[in-house]
C-alpha positions in Angstrom: 74.0 31.6 -64.8 71.3 31.4 -62.2 70.0 28.1 -61.0 66.2 27.5 -60.5 66.2 26.2 -57.0 62.3 25.9 -56.9 62.2 23.2 -59.5 63.9 20.5 -57.4 61.7 21.4 -54.4 58.5 21.1 -56.5 59.4 17.7 -57.9 60.4 16.4 -54.5 57.0 17.5 -53.1 55.2 15.9 -56.0 57.1 12.6 -55.6 56.2 12.6 -51.9 52.5 13.1 -52.6 52.5 10.3 -55.1 54.2 7.9 -52.7 51.8 8.9 -49.9 48.8 8.3 -52.1 50.2 5.0 -53.4 50.8 3.8 -49.8 47.3 4.8 -48.4 45.3 1.8 -47.2 42.0 1.2 -49.0 38.9 1.1 -46.8 38.0 -2.5 -45.9 35.1 -4.0 -47.9 32.8 -6.6 -46.3 30.9 -9.2 -48.3 27.9 -10.6 -46.5 25.9 -13.7 -47.1 22.5 -14.8 -45.8 22.9 -15.9 -42.2 23.0 -19.5 -41.5 22.9 -22.0 -38.7 23.8 -25.7 -38.7 21.5 -28.4 -37.6 20.2 -28.7 -34.0 21.9 -25.6 -32.8 19.3 -24.5 -30.2 19.3 -26.6 -27.0 17.3 -26.7 -23.9 18.6 -27.9 -20.5 15.3 -29.7 -19.8 12.9 -31.5 -22.0 10.1 -31.2 -19.5 9.4 -28.7 -16.7 6.8 -28.8 -14.0 6.3 -25.4 -12.5 5.1 -24.8 -8.9 5.4 -21.9 -6.5 8.2 -23.9 -4.8 10.5 -23.3 -7.8 9.6 -19.7 -8.4 13.1 -18.5 -7.5 14.9 -21.4 -9.1 16.4 -21.5 -12.6 14.2 -24.1 -14.2 15.5 -24.0 -17.8 18.3 -22.6 -19.9 18.4 -22.2 -23.6 21.7 -22.1 -25.5 22.7 -21.5 -29.2 25.9 -20.6 -31.2 26.4 -17.4 -33.0 24.8 -17.0 -36.4 27.3 -16.7 -39.3 26.7 -13.8 -41.8 30.1 -13.9 -43.5 31.5 -10.8 -41.8 31.8 -9.7 -38.1 28.3 -8.4 -37.7 26.6 -7.2 -34.5 23.8 -9.8 -34.2 20.6 -9.4 -32.1 19.0 -12.6 -30.8 15.3 -13.0 -30.0 13.8 -16.0 -28.2 10.4 -16.9 -29.6 7.8 -19.1 -27.8 4.6 -20.5 -29.2 2.1 -23.3 -29.0 2.1 -25.9 -31.8 -1.3 -24.9 -33.2 0.0 -21.4 -33.9 3.1 -22.4 -35.7 1.4 -23.8 -38.8 0.1 -22.3 -42.0 0.7 -18.9 -43.6 0.5 -17.1 -40.2 2.9 -19.5 -38.5 4.6 -18.0 -35.5 2.5 -14.8 -35.9 1.3 -15.0 -32.4 4.6 -15.9 -30.8 5.8 -14.3 -27.6 9.2 -12.7 -28.5 11.9 -11.9 -25.9 14.5 -9.5 -27.3 17.8 -10.5 -25.7 20.1 -7.9 -27.3 23.4 -8.4 -29.2 25.9 -11.3 -29.1 24.0 -13.4 -26.5 24.3 -17.1 -26.6 22.2 -18.4 -23.7 19.2 -17.4 -21.6 17.8 -18.8 -18.3 14.4 -18.6 -16.7 13.4 -18.5 -13.1 10.3 -20.5 -12.4 8.0 -17.5 -11.8 8.9 -15.8 -15.1 8.7 -19.0 -17.1 5.3 -19.7 -15.6 4.1 -16.2 -16.4 5.2 -16.7 -20.0 3.3 -20.1 -20.3 0.2 -18.5 -18.8 0.4 -15.7 -21.4 0.4 -18.4 -24.1 -2.9 -19.8 -22.7 -1.3 -23.0 -21.6 -3.8 -24.7 -19.2 -2.5 -24.6 -15.6 -1.9 -28.1 -14.1 -1.9 -29.8 -17.5 1.3 -30.9 -19.4 1.5 -29.2 -22.8 4.0 -28.6 -25.5 5.9 -25.3 -25.8 7.8 -24.7 -29.0 11.0 -22.5 -28.9 13.3 -21.1 -31.5 15.9 -18.3 -31.9 15.6 -15.5 -34.4 18.8 -13.6 -35.3 19.2 -10.4 -37.2 22.3 -8.5 -38.3 22.5 -4.8 -37.5 24.0 -2.0 -39.5 26.8 0.1 -38.2 24.4 2.6 -36.8 22.4 -0.1 -35.0 19.5 -0.2 -37.4 18.2 -3.5 -38.7 19.9 -4.3 -42.0 18.4 -5.6 -45.2 20.0 -9.0 -44.6 17.1 -11.5 -43.9 16.7 -12.8 -40.4 17.7 -16.4 -39.8 16.1 -18.9 -37.4 17.4 -21.9 -35.5 15.8 -25.3 -35.3 12.6 -25.6 -33.1 12.9 -27.2 -29.7 9.9 -28.7 -28.0 9.6 -28.5 -24.2 6.7 -30.2 -22.2 5.6 -27.6 -19.6 3.1 -28.0 -16.7 2.3 -24.4 -15.6 0.3 -23.3 -12.6 -2.2 -20.6 -12.2 -0.7 -17.5 -10.6 -1.8 -14.2 -9.2 -0.6 -10.8 -10.3 0.2 -8.2 -7.7 -1.1 -4.6 -8.1 1.2 -2.1 -6.4 0.6 1.5 -6.9 0.6 5.0 -5.5 -2.6 4.2 -3.6 -0.7 1.8 -1.3 2.9 3.1 -1.4 4.2 1.2 -4.4 4.9 -1.9 -2.3 4.5 -5.2 -4.1 4.8 -7.3 -1.0 1.7 -5.6 0.6 -0.2 -5.1 -2.7 -3.6 -6.7 -3.4 -3.6 -9.5 -6.0 -5.8 -10.4 -9.0 -6.2 -14.0 -10.2 -6.9 -15.8 -13.5 -10.4 -15.1 -14.6 -11.2 -18.8 -15.3 -9.7 -22.0 -16.5 -10.8 -21.1 -20.0 -9.2 -17.6 -19.7 -6.2 -18.5 -17.6 -4.2 -15.7 -19.3 -6.7 -13.0 -18.3 -6.4 -11.7 -14.8 -9.3 -9.9 -13.1 -10.1 -8.4 -9.7 -11.3 -5.4 -7.8 -9.0 -2.7 -6.4 -10.0 0.3 -4.2 -7.8 3.3 -5.0 -8.6 6.0 -2.4 -6.5 9.1 -3.3 -8.3 11.8 -5.2 -7.1 12.5 -8.7 -4.9 10.5 -11.0 -3.8 7.1 -9.6 -0.8 5.2 -11.0 -0.2 1.5 -10.6 1.5 -1.5 -12.2 1.1 -5.3 -12.3 4.0 -7.5 -11.1 4.4 -11.3 -11.4 5.9 -11.5 -8.0 5.7 -9.6 -4.7 8.8 -7.5 -5.7 10.3 -5.5 -8.5 12.9 -8.1 -9.5 10.7 -10.1 -11.9 8.3 -9.2 -14.7 6.3 -6.0 -14.1 3.8 -4.5 -16.5 3.6 -0.8 -17.1 2.0 1.5 -19.7 2.7 0.5 -23.4 0.2 3.1 -24.7 -3.3 2.8 -26.2 -4.5 0.3 -23.7 -1.4 -2.0 -24.0 1.1 -3.0 -21.4 4.9 -3.0 -21.6 7.2 -5.4 -19.8 10.0 -2.8 -19.8 10.7 -2.1 -16.1 11.3 1.6 -16.9 7.8 2.0 -18.5 5.4 4.5 -16.8 2.6 3.3 -14.6 -0.9 2.4 -15.7 -3.4 4.9 -14.4 -7.0 5.6 -13.6 -8.4 9.2 -13.6 -9.8 9.4 -10.0 -10.4 7.5 -6.8 -12.9 4.7 -6.8 -13.6 0.9 -6.7 -12.2 -0.5 -10.0 -12.5 -3.8 -11.8 -9.1 -4.2 -13.3 -8.0 -6.7 -15.9 -4.7 -7.8 -17.4 -4.5 -9.9 -20.6 -1.0 -11.4 -20.6 -1.5 -12.9 -24.1 -2.4 -9.6 -25.9 -0.6 -7.4 -23.3 -3.7 -5.3 -22.8 -5.5 -4.0 -19.7 -8.7 -2.3 -18.6 -9.9 -0.5 -15.5 -13.6 0.1 -15.0 -14.9 2.2 -12.0 -17.9 0.4 -10.4 -20.7 1.3 -8.0 -23.0 -1.6 -7.1 -26.6 -2.2 -6.5 -29.2 -5.0 -6.6 -32.0 -5.3 -9.1 -35.0 -7.6 -9.6 -38.6 -8.2 -8.7 -37.5 -9.3 -5.2 -36.1 -5.8 -4.6 -37.8 -2.5 -3.8 -37.0 -1.2 -7.3 -38.1 -4.2 -9.3 -36.4 -4.9 -12.6 -36.5 -1.2 -13.6 -34.5 0.5 -10.9 -31.3 -0.5 -9.0 -31.4 -0.4 -5.2 -28.0 1.2 -4.4 -25.4 -0.5 -2.1 -23.0 1.5 0.1 -19.3 0.9 0.1 -17.3 0.7 3.3 -13.6 1.8 2.6 -12.4 0.1 5.8 -13.9 -3.4 5.2 -14.1 -2.9 1.4 -17.5 -4.5 1.4 -20.7 -3.3 -0.3 -23.9 -3.5 1.7 -27.6 -2.6 1.5 -30.5 -3.0 4.0 -34.0 -3.2 2.5 -37.2 -5.2 2.3 -37.0 -8.3 0.0 -39.7 -10.5 -1.5 -39.4 -14.3 -1.6 -41.8 -14.3 -4.5 -39.2 -12.8 -6.8 -35.5 -13.0 -7.7 -32.6 -10.6 -8.2 -29.0 -10.0 -9.2 -26.0 -7.8 -8.2 -25.4 -5.2 -10.9 -22.6 -2.6 -11.5 -23.2 0.9 -12.7 -26.9 0.4 -13.5 -26.1 -1.5 -16.7 -26.2 -5.1 -17.9 -22.4 -5.1 -18.5 -21.0 -6.4 -15.2 -23.5 -8.4 -13.0 -23.6 -11.5 -10.8 -26.0 -14.3 -10.4 -25.3 -17.7 -8.9 -24.0 -21.0 -10.3 -25.4 -24.5 -9.9 -23.9 -24.7 -6.4 -25.4 -21.4 -5.3 -22.0 -19.6 -5.4 -21.7 -16.1 -6.8 -20.8 -16.1 -10.5 -20.7 -13.6 -13.3 -23.6 -13.5 -15.7 -22.3 -10.6 -17.7 -18.7 -9.4 -17.9 -16.7 -7.8 -20.7 -14.5 -10.9 -20.8 -17.4 -13.3 -21.5 -21.1 -14.0 -21.0 -22.2 -16.9 -18.9 -25.8 -18.0 -19.7 -25.6 -20.8 -17.1 -26.1 -18.6 -14.1 -29.4 -18.2 -12.2 -31.0 -15.4 -10.4 -30.7 -15.1 -6.6 -33.6 -15.6 -4.2 -34.3 -15.0 -0.5 -35.9 -17.8 1.7 -38.8 -15.6 3.0 -40.2 -12.1 2.9 -38.6 -9.6 5.2 -36.0 -7.0 5.9 -32.4 -8.1 4.9 -28.9 -6.8 5.1 -27.2 -8.0 1.9 -23.4 -7.9 1.6 -21.3 -8.2 -1.5 -17.6 -9.3 -1.0 -15.3 -8.7 -4.0 -12.1 -8.6 -2.0 -10.7 -12.0 -3.0 -10.2 -12.2 -6.7 -11.7 -15.4 -8.2 -13.6 -16.1 -5.0 -16.3 -13.6 -4.8 -19.2 -14.1 -2.3 -22.3 -12.6 -0.8 -24.3 -13.0 2.3 -28.0 -12.5 3.4 -28.8 -11.6 7.0 -32.5 -11.3 7.9 -33.1 -8.5 10.5 
């Protein structure tokens, strides 16, 4: 009688498959809960900081916090948020906060004086005046692919730090001067009321497209502002440069609160009933690329008055303040109704010079010929 030798082999194979299936490890299952922190988890190394140029390169403050707990080993991103007290109340609380993305699994962050001062200026904290800065940490759990998960973000306690910032200048390196921050011209805060808006005049001589950036220090090691698209700035050091379409003498601005910027090409003249063209026609000034001064020589009348005006429009123009110093009357940043027109002491032929080389300290001169 023949034996069926295939049957034992079949049952052995079947038994092996069943054993293998029964021993397979199930995939791990994670159960998450809303993130949580305990009390007083965010700390600051200092309760008050006075910022000066002397501590620009010194670590002035360090923030520390523990990891957020989501009930499973999540990859957690941490974001430092800074705001002033008045913007942390109501339905839009923290909506204007400055947020610094620190990446994943970070539990401390330190600031050099120059960068902390830039941040405070961007929040409109008045230079030279102690004021309260509120700080908190936002944490968010990531999905396996790095995307933000549906798990709600969680926040730490809020820490208050009293900060006295100082007004600073921004450097404007670019292709026009060899991309060298140490030798770049600077622009200053527009005014005490607009300490977070920087403004000045830059001559970019190469023909065609000119690229530039703003930097918070005379190097590339601190904050630098490049193109964020649609008139905005990015603090990503790898961002492309800002640009103007051609050579010229530009009024440039940088708003560190809204991270926006402008560049307006200007040509200057004088206008008024003290000038040859009266109030209907600008008498053009000539720009000297070497001295970077604007000048005009013409006959002037002591019986009238006049102003400096850019581009033949009442958009950017200068009068004088109560001390006789050059001051904006019109500017896209704000209108100053307190300025007066300029006069000359007597009839005659004058050489008039407009000096916009020192941001925040503009001046003019009259020389009778």
